[in-house]
N, CA, C and O atoms as a printed pandas DataFrame, in Angstrom:
     atom_number atom_name residue_name chain_id  residue_number  x_coord  y_coord  z_coord
0              1         N          MET        A               1  -32.582   12.466  -28.759
1              2        CA          MET        A               1  -31.120   12.543  -28.785
2              3         C          MET        A               1  -31.021   10.908  -29.372
3              4         O          MET        A               1  -31.762    9.996  -29.004
4              5         N          ASP        A               2  -29.961   10.802  -30.334
5              6        CA          ASP        A               2  -29.534    9.557  -30.716
6              7         C          ASP        A               2  -28.982    8.677  -29.730
7              8         O          ASP        A               2  -28.594    9.112  -28.646
8              9         N          GLN        A               3  -28.927    7.530  -30.023
9             10        CA          GLN        A               3  -28.322    6.357  -29.128
10            11         C          GLN        A               3  -27.435    5.366  -29.827
11            12         O          GLN        A               3  -27.730    4.903  -30.929
12            13         N          ILE        A               4  -26.400    5.066  -29.204
13            14        CA          ILE        A               4  -25.408    4.111  -29.886
14            15         C          ILE        A               4  -25.117    3.168  -28.621
15            16         O          ILE        A               4  -24.605    3.434  -27.534
16            17         N          GLU        A               5  -25.624    1.972  -29.149
17            18        CA          GLU        A               5  -25.616    0.844  -28.003
18            19         C          GLU        A               5  -24.447   -0.366  -28.456
19            20         O          GLU        A               5  -24.358   -1.003  -29.506
20            21         N          ILE        A               6  -23.637   -0.399  -27.264
21            22        CA          ILE        A               6  -22.717   -1.484  -27.399
22            23         C          ILE        A               6  -23.167   -2.459  -26.316
23            24         O          ILE        A               6  -23.356   -1.998  -25.190
24            25         N          GLN        A               7  -23.390   -3.972  -26.577
25            26        CA          GLN        A               7  -23.863   -4.724  -25.779
26            27         C          GLN        A               7  -22.796   -5.936  -25.403
27            28         O          GLN        A               7  -22.178   -6.563  -26.263
28            29         N          GLY        A               8  -22.701   -6.128  -24.199
29            30        CA          GLY        A               8  -22.027   -7.340  -23.737
30            31         C          GLY        A               8  -20.388   -7.276  -24.024
31            32         O          GLY        A               8  -19.807   -8.288  -24.416
32            33         N          LEU        A               9  -19.662   -5.995  -23.801
33            34        CA          LEU        A               9  -18.291   -6.234  -23.812
34            35         C          LEU        A               9  -17.777   -6.878  -22.730
35            36         O          LEU        A               9  -18.118   -6.551  -21.593
36            37         N          ILE        A              10  -16.891   -7.874  -22.969
37            38        CA          ILE        A              10  -16.538   -8.884  -21.935
38            39         C          ILE        A              10  -14.979   -8.582  -21.661
39            40         O          ILE        A              10  -14.130   -8.436  -22.540
40            41         N          PHE        A              11  -14.746   -8.511  -20.120
41            42        CA          PHE        A              11  -13.378   -8.265  -19.827
42            43         C          PHE        A              11  -13.100   -9.137  -18.569
43            44         O          PHE        A              11  -13.981   -9.533  -17.805
44            45         N          GLU        A              12  -11.698   -9.402  -18.437
45            46        CA          GLU        A              12  -11.366  -10.204  -16.959
46            47         C          GLU        A              12  -11.007   -8.994  -16.146
47            48         O          GLU        A              12  -10.242   -8.162  -16.635
48            49         N          ALA        A              13  -11.482   -8.841  -14.990
49            50        CA          ALA        A              13  -10.983   -7.768  -14.195
50            51         C          ALA        A              13  -10.907   -7.897  -12.810
51            52         O          ALA        A              13  -11.668   -8.699  -12.269
52            53         N          GLY        A              14  -10.037   -7.177  -12.069
53            54        CA          GLY        A              14   -9.865   -7.345  -10.531
54            55         C          GLY        A              14  -11.324   -6.720   -9.965
55            56         O          GLY        A              14  -11.548   -5.516  -10.089
56            57         N          ILE        A              15  -12.148   -7.483   -9.432
57            58        CA          ILE        A              15  -13.318   -7.041   -9.001
58            59         C          ILE        A              15  -13.764   -7.969   -7.774
59            60         O          ILE        A              15  -13.808   -9.196   -7.855
60            61         N          GLY        A              16  -14.059   -7.300   -6.735
61            62        CA          GLY        A              16  -14.714   -8.108   -5.698
62            63         C          GLY        A              16  -14.220   -7.544   -4.192
63            64         O          GLY        A              16  -13.035   -7.220   -4.111
64            65         N          ALA        A              17  -14.829   -7.445   -3.327
65            66        CA          ALA        A              17  -14.689   -6.924   -2.035
66            67         C          ALA        A              17  -14.055   -8.168   -0.972
67            68         O          ALA        A              17  -13.416   -7.891    0.043
68            69         N          TYR        A              18  -14.337   -9.442   -1.375
69            70        CA          TYR        A              18  -13.699  -10.377   -0.347
70            71         C          TYR        A              18  -12.337  -10.563   -0.512
71            72         O          TYR        A              18  -11.841  -10.140   -1.556
72            73         N          ASP        A              19  -11.605  -11.132    0.339
73            74        CA          ASP        A              19  -10.010  -11.231    0.580
74            75         C          ASP        A              19   -9.790  -12.117   -0.851
75            76         O          ASP        A              19   -8.971  -11.808   -1.716
76            77         N          TRP        A              20  -10.678  -13.259   -0.907
77            78        CA          TRP        A              20  -10.277  -14.402   -1.943
78            79         C          TRP        A              20  -10.265  -13.839   -3.485
79            80         O          TRP        A              20   -9.610  -14.354   -4.390
80            81         N          GLU        A              21  -11.076  -12.733   -3.612
81            82        CA          GLU        A              21  -11.296  -11.960   -4.916
82            83         C          GLU        A              21   -9.950  -11.161   -5.147
83            84         O          GLU        A              21   -9.657  -11.021   -6.335
84            85         N          ARG        A              22   -9.219  -10.700   -4.371
85            86        CA          ARG        A              22   -8.244   -9.756   -4.369
86            87         C          ARG        A              22   -7.144  -10.086   -5.421
87            88         O          ARG        A              22   -6.589   -9.216   -6.092
88            89         N          ASN        A              23   -6.872  -11.442   -5.508
89            90        CA          ASN        A              23   -5.893  -11.817   -6.220
90            91         C          ASN        A              23   -6.011  -12.707   -7.517
91            92         O          ASN        A              23   -5.104  -13.377   -8.009
92            93         N          ILE        A              24   -7.367  -12.577   -7.996
93            94        CA          ILE        A              24   -7.954  -13.218   -9.297
94            95         C          ILE        A              24   -8.554  -12.146  -10.153
95            96         O          ILE        A              24   -8.915  -11.021   -9.810
96            97         N          LEU        A              25   -8.592  -12.731  -11.374
97            98        CA          LEU        A              25   -9.539  -11.838  -12.364
98            99         C          LEU        A              25  -10.751  -12.618  -12.470
99           100         O          LEU        A              25  -10.832  -13.845  -12.413
100          101         N          GLN        A              26  -11.830  -11.651  -12.655
101          102        CA          GLN        A              26  -13.134  -12.189  -12.884
102          103         C          GLN        A              26  -13.836  -11.627  -13.985
103          104         O          GLN        A              26  -13.553  -10.475  -14.315
104          105         N          ARG        A              27  -14.739  -12.282  -14.628
105          106        CA          ARG        A              27  -15.441  -11.766  -15.741
106          107         C          ARG        A              27  -16.381  -10.751  -15.459
107          108         O          ARG        A              27  -16.981  -10.833  -14.387
108          109         N          VAL        A              28  -16.619   -9.824  -16.208
109          110        CA          VAL        A              28  -17.500   -8.677  -16.171
110          111         C          VAL        A              28  -17.953   -8.478  -17.320
111          112         O          VAL        A              28  -17.101   -8.535  -18.206
112          113         N          GLU        A              29  -19.323   -8.193  -17.741
113          114        CA          GLU        A              29  -19.801   -7.932  -18.966
114          115         C          GLU        A              29  -20.223   -6.408  -18.845
115          116         O          GLU        A              29  -20.780   -6.048  -17.808
116          117         N          ILE        A              30  -20.001   -5.580  -19.772
117          118        CA          ILE        A              30  -20.367   -3.952  -19.737
118          119         C          ILE        A              30  -20.986   -3.764  -21.096
119          120         O          ILE        A              30  -20.441   -4.096  -22.148
120          121         N          SER        A              31  -22.233   -3.173  -20.982
121          122        CA          SER        A              31  -23.116   -2.609  -21.998
122          123         C          SER        A              31  -23.270   -1.098  -21.831
123          124         O          SER        A              31  -23.410   -0.595  -20.716
124          125         N          LEU        A              32  -23.240   -0.362  -22.990
125          126        CA          LEU        A              32  -23.288    1.009  -22.849
126          127         C          LEU        A              32  -24.401    1.663  -23.607
127          128         O          LEU        A              32  -24.504    1.233  -24.756
128          129         N          CYS        A              33  -25.250    2.578  -23.273
129          130        CA          CYS        A              33  -26.065    3.341  -24.250
130          131         C          CYS        A              33  -25.324    4.771  -24.381
131          132         O          CYS        A              33  -25.165    5.490  -23.394
132          133         N          ILE        A              34  -24.973    5.056  -25.414
133          134        CA          ILE        A              34  -24.260    6.618  -25.359
134          135         C          ILE        A              34  -25.367    7.209  -26.270
135          136         O          ILE        A              34  -25.887    6.797  -27.307
136          137         N          TYR        A              35  -25.542    8.329  -25.510
137          138        CA          TYR        A              35  -26.583    9.831  -25.952
138          139         C          TYR        A              35  -25.842   10.398  -26.760
139          140         O          TYR        A              35  -24.795   10.747  -26.214
140          141         N          THR        A              36  -25.921   10.759  -28.254
141          142        CA          THR        A              36  -25.131   11.779  -28.854
142          143         C          THR        A              36  -25.944   12.254  -29.930
143          144         O          THR        A              36  -27.152   12.036  -30.015
144          145         N          ASN        A              37  -25.188   12.979  -30.841
145          146        CA          ASN        A              37  -26.134   13.517  -31.792
146          147         C          ASN        A              37  -25.162   12.803  -33.129
147          148         O          ASN        A              37  -23.983   13.094  -33.328
148          149         N          THR        A              38  -25.824   11.995  -33.806
149          150        CA          THR        A              38  -25.247   11.225  -34.973
150          151         C          THR        A              38  -25.349   12.096  -36.143
151          152         O          THR        A              38  -24.637   11.719  -37.074
152          153         N          ARG        A              39  -25.895   12.943  -36.317
153          154        CA          ARG        A              39  -26.313   13.727  -37.869
154          155         C          ARG        A              39  -24.981   13.818  -38.712
155          156         O          ARG        A              39  -24.750   13.249  -39.779
156          157         N          LYS        A              40  -24.240   14.576  -38.065
157          158        CA          LYS        A              40  -22.826   14.773  -38.613
158          159         C          LYS        A              40  -22.157   13.590  -39.385
159          160         O          LYS        A              40  -21.810   13.583  -40.566
160          161         N          ALA        A              41  -22.044   12.510  -38.383
161          162        CA          ALA        A              41  -21.376   11.207  -38.965
162          163         C          ALA        A              41  -22.429   10.685  -39.827
163          164         O          ALA        A              41  -21.959   10.065  -40.781
164          165         N          GLY        A              42  -23.625   10.732  -39.800
165          166        CA          GLY        A              42  -24.486   10.146  -40.851
166          167         C          GLY        A              42  -24.499   10.813  -42.236
167          168         O          GLY        A              42  -24.747   10.209  -43.280
168          169         N          ASN        A              43  -24.159   12.332  -42.122
169          170        CA          ASN        A              43  -24.128   12.925  -43.378
170          171         C          ASN        A              43  -22.669   12.939  -43.976
171          172         O          ASN        A              43  -22.399   13.213  -45.145
172          173         N          SER        A              44  -21.728   12.581  -42.936
173          174        CA          SER        A              44  -20.276   12.665  -43.916
174          175         C          SER        A              44  -19.701   11.096  -43.991
175          176         O          SER        A              44  -18.687   10.840  -44.639
176          177         N          ASP        A              45  -20.397   10.141  -43.315
177          178        CA          ASP        A              45  -19.891    8.795  -43.387
178          179         C          ASP        A              45  -18.453    8.669  -43.074
179          180         O          ASP        A              45  -17.722    7.791  -43.534
180          181         N          GLN        A              46  -18.113    9.563  -42.296
181          182        CA          GLN        A              46  -16.476    9.711  -41.877
182          183         C          GLN        A              46  -16.387    9.434  -40.288
183          184         O          GLN        A              46  -17.106    9.985  -39.455
184          185         N          LEU        A              47  -15.396    8.500  -40.019
185          186        CA          LEU        A              47  -15.064    8.071  -38.511
186          187         C          LEU        A              47  -14.699    9.235  -37.667
187          188         O          LEU        A              47  -14.899    9.119  -36.458
188          189         N          ILE        A              48  -14.170   10.393  -38.144
189          190        CA          ILE        A              48  -13.504   11.419  -37.664
190          191         C          ILE        A              48  -14.971   12.262  -36.957
191          192         O          ILE        A              48  -14.837   12.962  -35.954
192          193         N          ASP        A              49  -16.220   12.090  -37.576
193          194        CA          ASP        A              49  -17.250   12.833  -37.125
194          195         C          ASP        A              49  -18.037   11.864  -36.319
195          196         O          ASP        A              49  -19.161   12.235  -35.978
196          197         N          ALA        A              50  -17.673   10.798  -35.993
197          198        CA          ALA        A              50  -18.367    9.814  -35.146
198          199         C          ALA        A              50  -17.850    9.409  -33.930
199          200         O          ALA        A              50  -16.802    9.977  -33.622
200          201         N          ILE        A              51  -18.348    8.460  -33.023
201          202        CA          ILE        A              51  -17.673    8.262  -31.863
202          203         C          ILE        A              51  -17.156    6.655  -32.283
203          204         O          ILE        A              51  -17.851    5.797  -32.826
204          205         N          ASP        A              52  -15.842    6.547  -31.891
205          206        CA          ASP        A              52  -15.061    5.340  -32.193
206          207         C          ASP        A              52  -15.442    4.243  -31.325
207          208         O          ASP        A              52  -14.859    4.246  -30.241
208          209         N          TYR        A              53  -16.325    3.249  -31.535
209          210        CA          TYR        A              53  -16.591    2.112  -30.730
210          211         C          TYR        A              53  -15.404    1.353  -30.382
211          212         O          TYR        A              53  -15.282    0.911  -29.240
212          213         N          PHE        A              54  -14.472    1.156  -31.320
213          214        CA          PHE        A              54  -13.129    0.466  -30.913
214          215         C          PHE        A              54  -12.327    1.208  -30.014
215          216         O          PHE        A              54  -11.615    0.561  -29.245
216          217         N          ALA        A              55  -12.305    2.504  -29.962
217          218        CA          ALA        A              55  -11.636    3.403  -29.192
218          219         C          ALA        A              55  -12.217    3.360  -27.595
219          220         O          ALA        A              55  -11.519    3.522  -26.594
220          221         N          ILE        A              56  -13.494    3.132  -27.618
221          222        CA          ILE        A              56  -14.224    3.223  -26.373
222          223         C          ILE        A              56  -13.921    1.876  -25.609
223          224         O          ILE        A              56  -13.711    1.903  -24.397
224          225         N          GLY        A              57  -13.899    0.617  -26.374
225          226        CA          GLY        A              57  -13.688   -0.579  -25.855
226          227         C          GLY        A              57  -12.079   -0.674  -25.395
227          228         O          GLY        A              57  -11.689   -1.357  -24.448
228          229         N          GLU        A              58  -11.372    0.005  -26.105
229          230        CA          GLU        A              58  -10.106   -0.152  -25.650
230          231         C          GLU        A              58   -9.949    1.067  -24.643
231          232         O          GLU        A              58   -8.958    0.856  -23.943
232          233         N          GLN        A              59  -10.444    2.024  -24.382
233          234        CA          GLN        A              59  -10.410    2.903  -23.098
234          235         C          GLN        A              59  -10.825    2.172  -21.758
235          236         O          GLN        A              59  -10.246    2.311  -20.680
236          237         N          ILE        A              60  -11.985    1.325  -22.018
237          238        CA          ILE        A              60  -12.105    0.623  -20.854
238          239         C          ILE        A              60  -11.345   -0.618  -20.662
239          240         O          ILE        A              60  -11.360   -1.167  -19.560
240          241         N          ARG        A              61  -10.679   -1.102  -21.652
241          242        CA          ARG        A              61   -9.919   -2.415  -21.175
242          243         C          ARG        A              61   -8.565   -1.668  -20.677
243          244         O          ARG        A              61   -7.955   -2.434  -19.931
244          245         N          VAL        A              62   -7.924   -0.488  -20.832
245          246        CA          VAL        A              62   -6.969    0.164  -20.123
246          247         C          VAL        A              62   -7.302    0.434  -19.124
247          248         O          VAL        A              62   -6.461    0.290  -18.236
248          249         N          LEU        A              63   -8.512    0.896  -18.775
249          250        CA          LEU        A              63   -9.043    1.413  -17.496
250          251         C          LEU        A              63   -9.131    0.327  -16.387
251          252         O          LEU        A              63   -8.934    0.595  -15.202
252          253         N          LEU        A              64   -9.403   -0.767  -16.790
253          254        CA          LEU        A              64   -9.474   -1.905  -15.914
254          255         C          LEU        A              64   -8.233   -2.789  -15.592
255          256         O          LEU        A              64   -8.104   -3.527  -14.615
256          257         N          LYS        A              65   -7.263   -2.555  -16.696
257          258        CA          LYS        A              65   -6.122   -3.341  -16.550
258          259         C          LYS        A              65   -5.243   -2.873  -15.370
259          260         O          LYS        A              65   -4.862   -1.713  -15.215
260          261         N          ASP        A              66   -4.982   -3.862  -14.598
261          262        CA          ASP        A              66   -3.854   -3.543  -13.382
262          263         C          ASP        A              66   -4.642   -2.692  -12.288
263          264         O          ASP        A              66   -4.031   -1.927  -11.541
264          265         N          ARG        A              67   -5.969   -2.848  -12.226
265          266        CA          ARG        A              67   -6.880   -2.228  -11.255
266          267         C          ARG        A              67   -7.775   -3.299  -10.669
267          268         O          ARG        A              67   -8.292   -4.268  -11.224
268          269         N          HIS        A              68   -7.836   -2.854   -9.312
269          270        CA          HIS        A              68   -8.905   -3.772   -8.758
270          271         C          HIS        A              68   -9.985   -2.712   -8.063
271          272         O          HIS        A              68   -9.719   -1.703   -7.410
272          273         N          PHE        A              69  -11.228   -3.237   -8.395
273          274        CA          PHE        A              69  -12.535   -2.381   -7.761
274          275         C          PHE        A              69  -13.087   -3.538   -6.859
275          276         O          PHE        A              69  -13.189   -4.714   -7.209
276          277         N          GLN        A              70  -13.404   -3.045   -5.722
277          278        CA          GLN        A              70  -14.414   -3.586   -4.545
278          279         C          GLN        A              70  -15.655   -3.965   -5.143
279          280         O          GLN        A              70  -16.217   -5.055   -5.035
280          281         N          LEU        A              71  -16.120   -2.708   -5.945
281          282        CA          LEU        A              71  -17.885   -2.770   -6.152
282          283         C          LEU        A              71  -17.968   -2.666   -7.365
283          284         O          LEU        A              71  -17.039   -2.086   -7.927
284          285         N          ILE        A              72  -19.017   -3.149   -8.128
285          286        CA          ILE        A              72  -19.387   -2.891   -9.637
286          287         C          ILE        A              72  -19.804   -1.667   -9.736
287          288         O          ILE        A              72  -19.731   -1.059  -10.804
288          289         N          GLU        A              73  -20.330   -1.104   -8.564
289          290        CA          GLU        A              73  -20.919    0.503   -8.669
290          291         C          GLU        A              73  -19.603    1.299   -8.829
291          292         O          GLU        A              73  -19.730    2.211   -9.646
292          293         N          ALA        A              74  -18.586    1.221   -8.370
293          294        CA          ALA        A              74  -17.295    2.127   -8.390
294          295         C          ALA        A              74  -16.833    1.704   -9.692
295          296         O          ALA        A              74  -16.496    2.604  -10.462
296          297         N          MET        A              75  -16.750    0.465  -10.099
297          298        CA          MET        A              75  -16.220    0.240  -11.777
298          299         C          MET        A              75  -17.175    0.644  -12.788
299          300         O          MET        A              75  -16.727    0.695  -13.933
300          301         N          ALA        A              76  -18.429    0.952  -12.610
301          302        CA          ALA        A              76  -19.344    1.491  -13.384
302          303         C          ALA        A              76  -19.360    3.048  -13.491
303          304         O          ALA        A              76  -19.523    3.641  -14.557
304          305         N          ASP        A              77  -19.139    3.769  -12.046
305          306        CA          ASP        A              77  -18.943    5.024  -12.209
306          307         C          ASP        A              77  -17.576    5.586  -12.735
307          308         O          ASP        A              77  -17.487    6.655  -13.339
308          309         N          THR        A              78  -16.473    4.727  -12.436
309          310        CA          THR        A              78  -15.062    5.198  -13.003
310          311         C          THR        A              78  -15.089    5.108  -14.694
311          312         O          THR        A              78  -14.479    5.867  -15.447
312          313         N          ILE        A              79  -15.951    3.987  -15.086
313          314        CA          ILE        A              79  -15.870    4.028  -16.656
314          315         C          ILE        A              79  -16.767    5.123  -17.238
315          316         O          ILE        A              79  -16.414    5.784  -18.215
316          317         N          ALA        A              80  -17.978    5.304  -16.591
317          318        CA          ALA        A              80  -18.682    6.554  -16.929
318          319         C          ALA        A              80  -18.016    8.025  -17.106
319          320         O          ALA        A              80  -18.182    8.779  -18.065
320          321         N          ARG        A              81  -17.300    8.230  -16.063
321          322        CA          ARG        A              81  -16.460    9.555  -15.819
322          323         C          ARG        A              81  -15.645    9.388  -16.911
323          324         O          ARG        A              81  -15.875   10.228  -17.781
324          325         N          GLN        A              82  -14.636    8.479  -17.220
325          326        CA          GLN        A              82  -13.928    8.426  -18.456
326          327         C          GLN        A              82  -14.410    8.649  -19.828
327          328         O          GLN        A              82  -13.872    9.309  -20.716
328          329         N          LEU        A              83  -15.592    7.943  -19.855
329          330        CA          LEU        A              83  -16.286    8.004  -21.371
330          331         C          LEU        A              83  -17.051    9.289  -21.399
331          332         O          LEU        A              83  -17.475    9.620  -22.506
332          333         N          LEU        A              84  -17.343   10.192  -20.232
333          334        CA          LEU        A              84  -17.939   11.452  -20.515
334          335         C          LEU        A              84  -17.007   12.532  -20.976
335          336         O          LEU        A              84  -17.362   13.620  -21.429
336          337         N          LYS        A              85  -15.782   12.117  -20.812
337          338        CA          LYS        A              85  -14.738   12.965  -21.545
338          339         C          LYS        A              85  -14.757   13.041  -23.126
339          340         O          LYS        A              85  -14.314   13.958  -23.817
340          341         N          ILE        A              86  -15.264   12.070  -23.473
341          342        CA          ILE        A              86  -14.936   11.901  -25.240
342          343         C          ILE        A              86  -16.021   12.922  -25.741
343          344         O          ILE        A              86  -17.169   12.958  -25.299
344          345         N          GLU        A              87  -15.615   13.586  -26.527
345          346        CA          GLU        A              87  -16.279   14.682  -27.330
346          347         C          GLU        A              87  -17.369   13.953  -28.074
347          348         O          GLU        A              87  -17.223   12.848  -28.596
348          349         N          ARG        A              88  -18.476   14.668  -28.076
349          350        CA          ARG        A              88  -19.777   14.137  -28.701
350          351         C          ARG        A              88  -20.650   13.261  -27.645
351          352         O          ARG        A              88  -21.856   13.090  -27.825
352          353         N          VAL        A              89  -19.957   12.722  -26.536
353          354        CA          VAL        A              89  -20.551   11.800  -25.773
354          355         C          VAL        A              89  -21.212   12.879  -24.554
355          356         O          VAL        A              89  -20.539   13.448  -23.694
356          357         N          GLU        A              90  -22.604   12.979  -24.724
357          358        CA          GLU        A              90  -23.454   13.848  -23.981
358          359         C          GLU        A              90  -24.012   13.154  -22.746
359          360         O          GLU        A              90  -24.097   13.720  -21.656
360          361         N          LYS        A              91  -24.400   11.857  -22.980
361          362        CA          LYS        A              91  -24.948   11.305  -21.468
362          363         C          LYS        A              91  -24.664    9.737  -21.678
363          364         O          LYS        A              91  -24.437    9.385  -22.835
364          365         N          LEU        A              92  -24.658    8.925  -20.832
365          366        CA          LEU        A              92  -24.593    7.687  -21.304
366          367         C          LEU        A              92  -25.211    6.647  -19.805
367          368         O          LEU        A              92  -25.132    6.945  -18.613
368          369         N          ARG        A              93  -25.738    5.544  -20.365
369          370        CA          ARG        A              93  -26.288    4.667  -19.476
370          371         C          ARG        A              93  -25.198    3.426  -19.348
371          372         O          ARG        A              93  -24.798    2.946  -20.409
372          373         N          ILE        A              94  -24.767    2.960  -18.276
373          374        CA          ILE        A              94  -23.642    1.797  -18.240
374          375         C          ILE        A              94  -24.347    0.597  -17.359
375          376         O          ILE        A              94  -24.725    0.827  -16.210
376          377         N          THR        A              95  -24.472   -0.447  -17.850
377          378        CA          THR        A              95  -24.605   -1.578  -17.032
378          379         C          THR        A              95  -23.459   -2.203  -16.789
379          380         O          THR        A              95  -22.691   -2.309  -17.745
380          381         N          VAL        A              96  -23.057   -2.758  -15.500
381          382        CA          VAL        A              96  -21.799   -3.639  -15.466
382          383         C          VAL        A              96  -22.312   -4.922  -14.612
383          384         O          VAL        A              96  -22.708   -4.853  -13.449
384          385         N          ALA        A              97  -22.239   -6.051  -15.357
385          386        CA          ALA        A              97  -22.447   -7.166  -14.706
386          387         C          ALA        A              97  -21.396   -8.076  -14.302
387          388         O          ALA        A              97  -20.318   -8.266  -14.865
388          389         N          LYS        A              98  -21.889   -8.652  -13.173
389          390        CA          LYS        A              98  -20.663   -9.716  -12.580
390          391         C          LYS        A              98  -21.311  -11.130  -12.592
391          392         O          LYS        A              98  -21.957  -11.494  -11.610
392          393         N          PRO        A              99  -21.156  -11.935  -13.673
393          394        CA          PRO        A              99  -21.736  -13.234  -13.741
394          395         C          PRO        A              99  -21.351  -14.308  -12.668
395          396         O          PRO        A              99  -20.150  -14.483  -12.461
396          397         N          GLY        A             100  -22.141  -14.937  -12.069
397          398        CA          GLY        A             100  -21.648  -15.681  -10.940
398          399         C          GLY        A             100  -21.431  -15.179   -9.685
399          400         O          GLY        A             100  -21.035  -15.888   -8.760
400          401         N          ALA        A             101  -21.674  -13.942   -9.576
401          402        CA          ALA        A             101  -21.522  -13.414   -8.110
402          403         C          ALA        A             101  -22.399  -13.843   -7.015
403          404         O          ALA        A             101  -22.097  -13.665   -5.835
404          405         N          LEU        A             102  -23.574  -14.454   -7.433
405          406        CA          LEU        A             102  -24.403  -15.194   -6.691
406          407         C          LEU        A             102  -24.538  -16.506   -7.177
407          408         O          LEU        A             102  -24.597  -16.744   -8.383
408          409         N          ARG        A             103  -24.603  -17.555   -6.119
409          410        CA          ARG        A             103  -24.427  -18.995   -6.338
410          411         C          ARG        A             103  -25.947  -19.229   -7.311
411          412         O          ARG        A             103  -25.896  -19.886   -8.351
412          413         N          ASN        A             104  -27.119  -18.669   -6.872
413          414        CA          ASN        A             104  -28.161  -19.019   -7.556
414          415         C          ASN        A             104  -28.970  -17.810   -8.482
415          416         O          ASN        A             104  -30.183  -17.635   -8.599
416          417         N          ALA        A             105  -28.065  -17.204   -8.968
417          418        CA          ALA        A             105  -28.202  -16.148   -9.781
418          419         C          ALA        A             105  -27.254  -16.191  -11.054
419          420         O          ALA        A             105  -26.049  -16.424  -10.964
420          421         N          ARG        A             106  -27.936  -15.937  -12.283
421          422        CA          ARG        A             106  -27.052  -15.867  -13.651
422          423         C          ARG        A             106  -26.096  -14.966  -13.603
423          424         O          ARG        A             106  -24.966  -15.159  -14.049
424          425         N          THR        A             107  -26.568  -13.691  -12.941
425          426        CA          THR        A             107  -25.861  -12.546  -12.716
426          427         C          THR        A             107  -26.161  -11.450  -11.681
427          428         O          THR        A             107  -27.227  -11.530  -11.071
428          429         N          VAL        A             108  -25.334  -10.452  -11.430
429          430        CA          VAL        A             108  -25.571   -9.391  -10.728
430          431         C          VAL        A             108  -25.207   -8.126  -11.512
431          432         O          VAL        A             108  -24.094   -8.064  -12.035
432          433         N          SER        A             109  -26.025   -7.175  -11.619
433          434        CA          SER        A             109  -25.448   -6.069  -12.220
434          435         C          SER        A             109  -25.957   -4.525  -11.872
435          436         O          SER        A             109  -27.052   -4.430  -11.318
436          437         N          VAL        A             110  -25.399   -3.611  -12.097
437          438        CA          VAL        A             110  -25.603   -2.193  -11.763
438          439         C          VAL        A             110  -25.887   -1.386  -12.846
439          440         O          VAL        A             110  -24.968   -1.405  -13.665
440          441         N          CYS        A             111  -26.830   -0.676  -13.159
441          442        CA          CYS        A             111  -27.002    0.189  -14.130
442          443         C          CYS        A             111  -27.063    1.723  -13.810
443          444         O          CYS        A             111  -27.932    2.221  -13.095
444          445         N          LEU        A             112  -26.010    2.447  -14.438
445          446        CA          LEU        A             112  -26.059    3.838  -14.037
446          447         C          LEU        A             112  -26.235    4.800  -15.429
447          448         O          LEU        A             112  -25.904    4.430  -16.556
448          449         N          GLU        A             113  -26.826    6.106  -15.097
449          450        CA          GLU        A             113  -26.893    6.863  -16.024
450          451         C          GLU        A             113  -26.463    8.161  -15.489
451          452         O          GLU        A             113  -26.890    8.746  -14.493
452          453         N          ARG        A             114  -25.340    8.592  -16.503
453          454        CA          ARG        A             114  -24.720    9.905  -16.109
454          455         C          ARG        A             114  -24.590   10.752  -17.142
455          456         O          ARG        A             114  -24.812   10.347  -18.283
456          457         N          SER        A             115  -24.229   11.994  -16.909
457          458        CA          SER        A             115  -23.774   12.978  -17.756
458          459         C          SER        A             115  -22.719   13.837  -17.421
459          460         O          SER        A             115  -22.266   13.680  -16.287
460          461         N          ALA        A             116  -22.213   14.706  -18.121
461          462        CA          ALA        A             116  -20.918   15.280  -17.681
462          463         C          ALA        A             116  -21.146   16.109  -16.457
463          464         O          ALA        A             116  -20.241   16.184  -15.626
464          465         N          ALA        A             117  -22.403   16.807  -16.253
465          466        CA          ALA        A             117  -22.770   17.676  -15.364
466          467         C          ALA        A             117  -22.765   16.941  -14.163
467          468         O          ALA        A             117  -22.695   17.605  -13.129
468          469         N          ASP        A             118  -22.834   15.490  -14.056
469          470        CA          ASP        A             118  -22.778   14.904  -12.666
470          471         C          ASP        A             118  -21.288   14.711  -12.189
471          472         O          ASP        A             118  -20.957   14.099  -11.174
472          473         N          TYR        A             119  -20.478   15.303  -13.044
473          474        CA          TYR        A             119  -18.964   15.213  -12.552
474          475         C          TYR        A             119  -18.288   16.456  -12.402
475          476         O          TYR        A             119  -17.060   16.499  -12.474
476          477         N          LEU        A             120  -19.077   17.613  -12.170
477          478        CA          LEU        A             120  -18.410   18.969  -12.221
478          479         C          LEU        A             120  -18.151   19.389  -10.687
479          480         O          LEU        A             120  -17.612   20.463  -10.424
């Protein structure tokens, strides 16, 4: 199966389980590996036959706007559920990282792999 990778989408989002985190936005970094069949898009060279990367970034931005997640696990699962509704997205791997979550670590991240069957 073909893969489309989107690395390092940066968003300011409501994330965190501690009281002091509830009223601030924090940086999260999201990377995706989308499993799909790219043959039709490769043959036609038309966006209508492809997965629109801009639209994916916009869906994530809208999904995170005005919402607070306590855990990056919940954020990743919510994004996966939404993106799997897109036609041609058969499966995906999503990594959500929260830089600075631990004082002595560059980042903390969670990586999920999901398909539409996981949400039936």
